[in-house]
C-alpha positions in Angstrom: 53.7 114.5 217.5 55.2 113.3 214.4 53.7 110.8 212.2 56.5 108.1 213.0 56.0 108.6 216.7 52.3 108.0 216.4 52.8 105.0 214.2 55.0 103.4 216.8 52.6 104.1 219.6 49.6 102.7 217.6 51.6 99.7 216.6 53.1 99.0 220.0 49.5 99.2 221.7 47.8 97.0 219.1 50.8 94.4 219.6 50.0 94.6 223.0 46.5 94.6 223.3 44.5 93.4 220.1 43.3 89.9 220.2 44.3 87.9 217.2 43.5 84.4 216.2 46.9 82.0 216.3 47.6 78.4 216.3 50.2 76.6 218.7 48.8 73.4 219.3 45.6 74.9 220.0 43.6 77.9 218.7 43.9 81.1 220.9 42.7 84.6 220.7 45.2 86.7 222.3 47.9 89.5 221.8 50.6 89.3 219.3 52.9 89.6 222.4 51.6 86.2 223.8 52.2 84.7 220.7 55.9 85.9 220.6 56.2 84.5 224.3 54.9 81.2 223.8 56.8 81.0 220.4 60.0 82.2 222.3 59.3 79.7 225.3 58.5 76.6 222.6 62.0 77.6 220.8 63.7 77.1 223.9 62.1 73.9 224.5 62.8 73.1 220.9 66.6 73.9 221.1 67.0 71.8 224.3 64.8 68.7 223.3 64.5 68.8 219.4 61.7 67.1 217.6 60.3 67.8 214.1 56.8 68.7 215.4 58.1 71.0 217.8 60.2 72.6 215.1 57.4 73.2 212.7 55.1 74.5 215.6 58.0 76.9 216.3 58.2 78.2 212.8 54.6 78.4 212.6 54.4 80.5 215.4 57.6 82.8 214.0 55.8 83.2 210.9 52.5 84.0 212.6 54.1 86.7 214.6 55.7 88.2 211.6 52.7 88.4 209.7 50.7 90.0 212.5 53.2 92.5 213.2 53.4 93.5 209.7 49.8 93.9 209.3 49.6 95.9 212.7 52.5 97.8 211.3 50.5 98.8 208.2 47.2 99.5 210.1 49.1 101.9 212.5 50.9 103.5 209.6 47.3 104.2 208.2 45.8 105.2 211.2 49.0 107.5 211.8 48.2 109.0 208.4 44.9 109.6 209.3 45.9 111.3 212.5 48.1 114.0 210.5 45.2 115.4 209.1 44.4 117.0 212.2 46.2 120.1 212.1 46.7 121.3 215.7 49.3 119.1 217.3 47.7 118.9 220.7 44.6 117.7 219.4 46.5 115.2 217.4 48.4 114.1 220.6 45.1 113.7 222.2 43.4 111.8 219.5 46.5 109.0 219.4 46.5 108.9 222.9 42.8 108.2 223.5 43.2 105.3 221.0 46.2 104.0 222.8 44.1 104.2 226.3 41.1 102.7 224.7 43.1 99.8 223.5 44.4 99.5 226.9 41.3 100.0 228.9 39.3 97.0 226.6 42.2 94.8 227.3 41.2 95.1 231.5 38.1 93.0 230.0 38.2 89.2 230.0 38.3 89.4 226.0 41.2 86.8 225.5 40.4 83.3 224.8 43.5 81.5 226.4 43.1 77.6 226.1 47.0 77.2 226.5 46.7 78.9 229.9 47.0 76.7 233.0 44.4 78.7 234.9 41.5 79.9 232.8 39.8 80.0 229.6 39.3 83.8 229.2 41.7 86.1 230.5 42.4 90.0 230.9 45.3 91.4 229.5 47.3 91.4 233.2 46.5 87.4 233.4 48.1 86.4 230.0 51.5 85.4 231.6 50.2 83.7 234.8 
C-alpha cells in the first residue's frame, strides 16, 4: 500500500466517521459527511428562498466543512507517514485496514449528538440521514 493510498483511506474514513463539533443553527457532534450534507441542503434552500441569515449559515457550513476536511487530510497524512515506517507491505495494509475498521466499528455506537435530527438526539452512523 502506498503512502497516498493509505492517506486517502484514512482521510475518507475520518470524514465519514469521526465526530466533530459544528454549528448550523444548533451545535452538533457528527461526522464532516453530515456537515457537508446539511450544508448542501441549506444551500439548495438558500438558492430557492434567499435570505441573508441563510446565506451566513451556508457560508459558515462551507467554511467549517473545508477546515475539517483540511485538518483530517493533515492528520491522515501524518498517520500514513507513520504507517510507512512499517517495512512489510502486508503488515502496513493490516495496520491501515485495522484503523479504518475501528473507525467504522466505533461509529456503530450512538456516539453522535444530532439535535438537528427529526428523530433522535444521539445517533449511530447508519441513522445520521434519517
